Structures are given as structure tokens and as C-alpha cells.
C-alpha positions in Angstrom: -16.1 17.0 5.4 -14.8 15.9 8.8 -15.1 18.4 11.5 -13.8 18.2 15.0 -14.8 21.0 17.4 -13.1 21.2 20.7 -13.9 23.2 23.8 -11.0 23.2 26.1 -9.9 19.6 26.5 -13.2 18.1 27.4 -15.1 17.3 24.3 -14.8 16.1 20.7 -17.9 16.4 18.5 -18.1 15.0 15.0 -20.2 16.0 12.1 -19.9 14.5 8.6 -21.9 14.4 5.4 -23.7 11.2 4.8 -22.0 10.5 1.4 -18.5 10.9 2.6 -16.3 7.8 2.0 -12.9 9.1 0.9 -10.4 10.0 3.6 -9.4 13.6 4.3 -6.4 14.8 2.5 -4.9 13.9 -0.9 -4.8 10.2 -1.6 -1.2 9.0 -2.5 -1.9 5.3 -2.4 -4.8 3.0 -1.7 -4.8 -0.7 -0.9 -8.3 -2.2 -0.7 -8.8 -4.7 2.2 -9.2 -7.5 -0.3 -5.4 -7.3 -1.2 -4.4 -8.3 2.4 -1.7 -5.6 2.0 -1.5 -2.6 4.4 0.2 0.8 4.3 3.1 1.2 6.8 5.9 3.7 7.6 4.9 6.9 5.7 7.8 9.3 5.1 8.2 12.6 3.4 11.1 14.7 2.1 11.4 17.8 -0.1 14.0 17.8 -2.9 16.2 20.9 -3.6 14.0 21.7 -6.6 10.9 21.8 -4.4 9.4 18.5 -5.5 8.0 16.3 -2.8 8.9 12.7 -2.3 7.0 10.3 -0.1 7.4 6.6 0.7 5.6 3.8 2.5 6.2 0.1 3.0 3.8 -2.8 2.8 2.8 -5.3 5.5 0.1 -7.9 6.0 -0.6 -11.5 5.1 0.4 -11.1 1.5 3.5 -9.0 2.0 6.5 -11.2 1.3 9.1 -9.0 -0.4 9.8 -6.3 2.1 8.8 -3.6 -0.4 8.9 0.2 0.0 7.0 2.3 -2.6 8.3 5.7 -3.5 6.1 8.5 -4.9 6.8 11.9 -6.2 4.8 15.2 -6.5 5.8 18.1 -8.7 3.0 20.3 -7.6 3.3 20.7 -3.8 1.3 17.6 -3.0 -1.7 18.2 -5.2 -1.0 15.1 -7.3 1.3 12.1 -6.9 2.9 9.4 -9.1 4.6 6.1 -8.3 8.3 6.5 -9.0 9.5 3.0 -8.0 9.2 0.0 -5.7 12.3 -1.1 -3.7 12.6 -4.7 -2.6 14.5 -5.2 0.7 13.6 -2.0 2.4 11.3 -1.5 5.4 10.6 0.9 8.3 12.6 3.8 6.7 13.1 7.5 7.0 13.4 9.8 3.9 15.8 12.7 4.1 17.9 15.0 1.8 21.5 15.6 2.5 23.9 17.6 0.3 21.4 17.6 -2.5 20.8 13.8 -2.6 17.9 11.7 -1.3 18.4 9.0 1.3 16.3 6.2 2.6 17.4 4.7 6.0 15.8 1.9 7.9 16.0 -1.9 7.8 16.3 -4.5 5.0 13.2 -6.4 6.1 10.9 -6.6 9.1 13.5 -7.2 11.8 16.3 -7.2 9.2 19.7 -5.5 8.9 20.3 -1.8 9.4 20.6 -0.3 5.9 20.8 3.1 4.0 20.3 3.8 0.3 20.9 6.9 -1.8 19.2 8.3 -4.9 20.7 10.9 -7.2 17.6 11.2 -9.4 14.9 12.2 -7.0 13.8 8.7 -5.9 13.6 6.9 -9.2 16.6 4.7 -8.8 18.5 3.7 -5.6 21.8 2.2 -4.5 21.8 -1.3 -3.2 23.2 -2.1 0.3 25.3 -5.1 -0.6 28.1 -4.6 1.9 29.7 -2.2 4.4 30.8 0.3 1.8 27.4 0.5 0.0 24.9 1.0 2.7 24.8 -2.2 4.9 25.5 -0.5 8.2 24.8 -3.5 10.5 24.8 -7.0 9.0 23.5 -8.7 12.2 20.0 -8.4 13.5 17.2 -8.2 14.2 16.7 -4.4 13.9 13.6 -2.2 14.1 12.9 1.3 13.1 10.3 3.7 11.6 10.3 7.0 9.6 11.9 8.8 12.6 13.5 12.3 12.3 17.0 12.9 11.0 18.7 15.9 12.6 21.7 18.1 11.5 23.4 19.4 14.6 26.9 20.4 15.6 28.6 19.1 12.4 26.9 15.7 12.5 23.8 14.0 11.2 21.9 12.1 13.8 19.2 9.3 13.7 17.6 7.1 16.4 17.5 3.3 15.9 16.7 0.2 17.9 17.5 -3.4 17.8 15.2 -6.2 18.8 17.9 -8.2 20.5 16.6 -7.9 24.1 14.6 -10.5 26.0 11.0 -11.2 25.2 8.8 -10.2 22.3 7.4 -6.9 20.9 8.0 -4.0 23.2 10.2 -5.7 25.8 12.9 -6.7 23.3 13.6 -3.2 21.9 17.0 -1.7 22.8 17.3 1.9 21.8 20.5 3.6 20.5 21.6 6.7 18.5 23.6 6.7 15.3 25.5 9.7 14.0 28.0 10.6 11.2 30.1 13.6 10.2 28.3 15.8 7.7 31.2 15.4 5.2 31.3 11.6 5.5 30.1 9.0 3.0 26.8 7.9 4.6 26.8 4.6 2.7 29.9 3.5 4.5 29.3 1.7 7.8 32.7 3.0 9.1 31.3 6.6 8.8 28.7 5.9 11.5 29.2 6.1 15.3 26.7 4.4 17.6 25.9 4.7 21.3 25.5 1.8 23.7 22.1 0.1 23.5 19.6 0.6 26.3 17.0 -2.0 27.1 13.9 -1.5 29.2 13.5 -2.4 32.8 10.1 -4.0 33.4 10.0 -2.5 36.9 9.8 1.0 35.5 6.5 2.9 35.6 5.3 0.6 38.5 5.7 -2.4 36.3 3.4 -1.1 33.6 6.2 -0.3 31.1 6.1 -2.6 28.1 9.0 -1.1 26.2 10.2 1.9 24.1 10.8 2.4 20.4 10.8 4.8 17.4 12.9 7.6 19.0 13.1 11.2 18.0 16.5 12.9 18.0 16.2 16.5 19.1 18.6 19.2 20.2 17.8 21.2 23.3 18.1 24.9 23.4 21.3 24.4 25.2 22.7 22.2 22.4 22.3 18.8 24.1 21.2 15.8 22.1 18.1 13.8 23.3 16.3 10.8 22.1 12.6 11.0 22.9 10.9 7.7 22.5 7.4 6.3 22.2 6.6 4.4 25.4 4.4 1.2 25.6 2.5 2.2 28.7 -1.1 1.0 28.9 -3.0 2.8 31.8 -3.3 6.0 29.9 -0.9 5.7 26.9 0.4 9.2 27.5 4.1 8.8 28.4 7.4 9.4 26.5 10.9 8.6 27.5 13.8 11.1 27.4 17.3 9.4 26.8 20.4 11.6 26.9 23.1 11.3 24.3 26.7 12.4 24.7 28.0 15.1 22.4 30.5 12.6 20.8 27.6 10.3 20.0 29.0 7.3 21.9 27.0 7.2 25.1 23.3 7.0 25.8 21.9 7.2 29.4 18.5 7.1 31.0 17.3 8.1 34.5 13.9 6.5 35.2 13.3 8.9 38.0 13.3 11.9 35.7 13.3 10.4 32.2 9.6 9.7 31.8 7.4 12.7 30.8 3.7 13.2 30.1 3.1 13.2 26.4 -0.3 13.2 24.7 -0.6 10.0 22.7 2.9 8.9 23.7 2.2 5.2 23.3 1.9 5.6 19.5 4.5 6.8 17.0 5.1 10.5 16.8 7.6 13.0 15.3 9.1 16.0 17.0 10.7 19.0 15.3 11.9 22.4 16.4 10.5 25.6 14.7 12.9 28.5 14.7 10.2 31.0 14.1 8.0 30.2 17.1 11.0 28.9 19.1 8.9 25.9 20.1 8.9 22.2 19.5 6.0 20.7 17.7 4.5 17.3 17.2 1.5 15.5 15.6 0.2 12.8 17.9 -2.6 10.4 18.5 -4.1 12.2 21.4 -7.1 10.4 22.9 -10.2 12.6 23.0 -12.1 12.3 26.3 -15.1 10.6 24.7 -12.9 7.9 23.4 -11.1 7.0 26.6 -11.7 3.6 28.2 -10.4 1.3 25.5 -6.9 0.2 24.4 -4.9 3.4 24.3 -2.4 1.9 21.9 -5.1 1.1 19.4 -6.9 4.5 19.7 -5.7 6.3 16.7 -8.8 8.1 15.4 -7.6 11.6 16.5 -4.6 13.5 15.1 -3.6 16.4 17.3 -1.1 19.2 17.0 0.9 19.6 20.2 3.7 21.9 21.3 6.3 22.5 23.9 8.9 25.2 24.8 11.2 22.8 26.8 10.5 19.2 25.5 9.2 18.2 28.9 5.9 20.0 29.2 3.5 19.5 26.2 0.2 21.1 25.5 -2.6 20.4 23.0 -2.8 23.2 20.4 -5.6 21.8 18.1 -7.3 18.8 16.7 -6.2 18.3 13.1 -8.3 15.2 12.2 -10.9 13.2 14.0 -13.4 10.4 13.3 -15.7 8.8 15.9 -14.9 5.2 14.7 -12.1 4.0 17.0 -12.0 0.4 15.7 -11.5 0.9 12.0 -10.3 4.5 11.6 -6.7 5.7 12.2 -4.6 8.8 11.3 -1.3 7.5 12.5 2.5 7.3 12.0 2.4 10.8 10.6 5.7 12.1 9.2 5.9 15.8 8.5 8.0 18.9 7.7 7.7 22.6 8.2 7.1 24.6 5.0 7.1 28.4 5.8 3.8 28.9 7.7 2.5 25.4 7.0 3.1 21.8 8.0 3.2 19.2 5.2 2.5 15.7 6.3 2.0 12.1 5.1 -0.3 9.8 7.1 -0.9 6.1 7.4 -4.7 6.3 7.2 -7.2 3.6 8.0 -10.6 4.8 6.6 -13.8 3.8 4.9 -13.3 3.4 1.1 -16.6 1.9 -0.1 -15.1 -1.5 -0.8 -14.7 -2.9 2.7 -12.8 -0.2 4.4 -9.8 -0.8 6.6 -9.3 -4.2 8.3 -8.9 -2.3 11.5 -7.5 1.1 12.7 -3.9 -0.3 12.6 -4.0 -2.0 9.2 -4.2 1.1 7.1 -5.6 1.1 3.5 -4.4 4.6 2.5 -1.4 6.8 2.5 -2.6 10.4 2.4 -1.0 13.8 2.1 -2.1 16.8 4.3 -1.2 20.5 4.5 -1.8 22.1 7.9 -2.0 25.8 7.0 -0.7 28.5 9.3 -0.1 25.9 12.1 1.3 28.4 14.5 -2.1 30.2 14.5 -4.3 27.2 15.2 -6.4 27.0 18.3 -8.5 24.4 20.0 -11.7 26.2 19.0 -11.4 25.8 15.3 -12.2 22.8 13.0 -9.5 21.0 11.0 -8.1 22.8 7.9 -6.2 19.9 6.4 -6.1 20.0 2.6 
């Protein structure tokens, strides 16, 4: 099995059995490199009856239908089955609201902003044909990911971005926040309020700021709403941006003098959630182990770390969850996760050896895997991973 032993923050040491090929965790889906299809956008939700639902989309040279696959597990993640394939859905979050399952993202890569609902646990879904059935923004292009959905102060909140700014990837993203009343019909475009859209300034971070995306809506301990975003910042790759959102959900603002924070692995997608038991915020990030520094930080995804904060501004490394020494073709990335009592349950876009060519590279993942991080609050830097 994979082991990562850490001493302070200075070393990562790997030991593995010679015959290991399968990735850590439970395999939900596998796409061999020969298919030219890759796993993207892993998302997870728990139904009211306790069943798990997970989804991922497809990208790559042979991905032409903007497909999202939906899987179900009746046994707490031990086994999974394919429930359906949805055409016209990409870059989406799964969440449960009022007993029903939702999928919110885009209609295609850089498509419209859409939301779907399932009343049968993910087997069948509504179709976003217009503004009363889930087509929230009919213009475009829009971009998203399986970012968190937050219930706070009588509203449901989710971050989004368009790609309508100048330039290409990174520079063209404009972030905004969407929200709706808890008793509203979420399939109606009129139910949703959006903030203004904020683009990046290339002068920020001494001109080394490429853009922001995939924001996390979080509530502060004082009840304020923030959007904490992945930052394309190359010198170290460890920055996030904190955008403030007004309580009515109509205004977003950013102060570059105070809005950038140090965040381990911040140049790659991460999810932040608040734990009422520990009274701390937690995240799973692609922290870069010291031995792996020196390359492209955005494409260094071979370490999955558990991080934590009391105030959303100062983050510390709690433990290394997964590690592999191969930076180029191994990645544990885009992890979406939830609390479950003393554990964290997670789905991961995993690039890993599979005995039939492995992953194309660390980014172009060939697996979606499920993981259980047991007793996450008790984890320390000195112990090896305990992912199921």
C-alpha cells in the first residue's frame, strides 16, 4: 500500500509494494488511456436514505457529447454502480436540498449555466430547456467545477464564473456568487440572485497573477459570506483569493491589498467546509511536498493533504492523506468531500498506473476513486495515510 511519512513539514518518504498497480481507495470508474477519455469533476452527495451518489464528467480528444456519469452506492462506498449518463452536463456540483438531488454546473465546456433535479436518487433527471426548467443563464461561456453549496441565513449559495473576460484560460474568468431563497423553485432562473462579476487585474501579485476560478462559498463565524478562490499563481502555487459577498447576495468586492492569503496548494482546485464539532474549517488540497518543489506547481498533484484553519486566513497542514513520488503521471486532484460523523468521505479524480498504459499525465485522470478518511480530527503529520 502507499505510505507517506512526514516529519514536520520537511520530508515526504514513499514506500510501496512492487506489485501495486491499482490506485488507493475504491474504484468507482476507470477509463484506460486507450479510450482518449479522461475523468473530470468528481462530486459526491448523500441521499436522505444514506445512499451515496457520485458523478464525474468526461473530457479528452474523444469527448464530444458533454457527458456526466452518475453512480450510486448503497453500502457506504464499498461498491458502486452506474445509474445513468447525462448528455449536456459538465463541471457540476451534486447536492441534496429538501430531499431531492440536484446537479448544478454548465451545459457543456464553456456552455450555459444550468441546474437539474432528480427525484429518484440520480437515475433520471430534469432537462434544462428554458428559464423555468433549469436554464439559469442562456448566454455564455460559463465555467465551473464541483464547488460547495452552502445553506446560510435562509438562502442557498454557490460560486460560479463566466469566461467572458479578456484573454484565454485563467485571465478570462470573472467570478460571481449565485443564491436563492430556501423555499424557491431552484429550477427557475428568476429564483436566483447573482452578484456583479469580478475579473482579475494582471498587476495583482506583482504581475504573477494569472486568474481565479472554482470558488468556495463559506460563512465566517460572524455570519459573513465569502468566496475563496483558487488562484493561478506560479512562483509557489500557494495563494487563494478571498472575495466578500453582501448579505443580500447582490454585491461582490475584492481588496487586493488584503484579499490574497497563503493557502497550501491554492493554485489547484480545493473544497472548504466548516466542521461544527471542531469549530474549524477544513480542506483537502494538493500541497507540494518539499522533495517535489521546483517544477510546475499547477501540475504537481501527487500529494493530497488535509489542511485546517480557525479563521479562513491562516491555514496549517494537518496530515498527508495520499502521496506518490511520480509527479508527471500521478494525481489525486479535484477532491470533493463531505463530513460523516468522525470521518470524511471523498471522491477523487485520480491519475494512476493501471497496468494498461496508466494515465496520460497527472492531469488527464483515468480513475474516479472513493476514499474514507477515518477520524480526520485526530490525524497528525507523523502518521501514514488511512484512506479506505
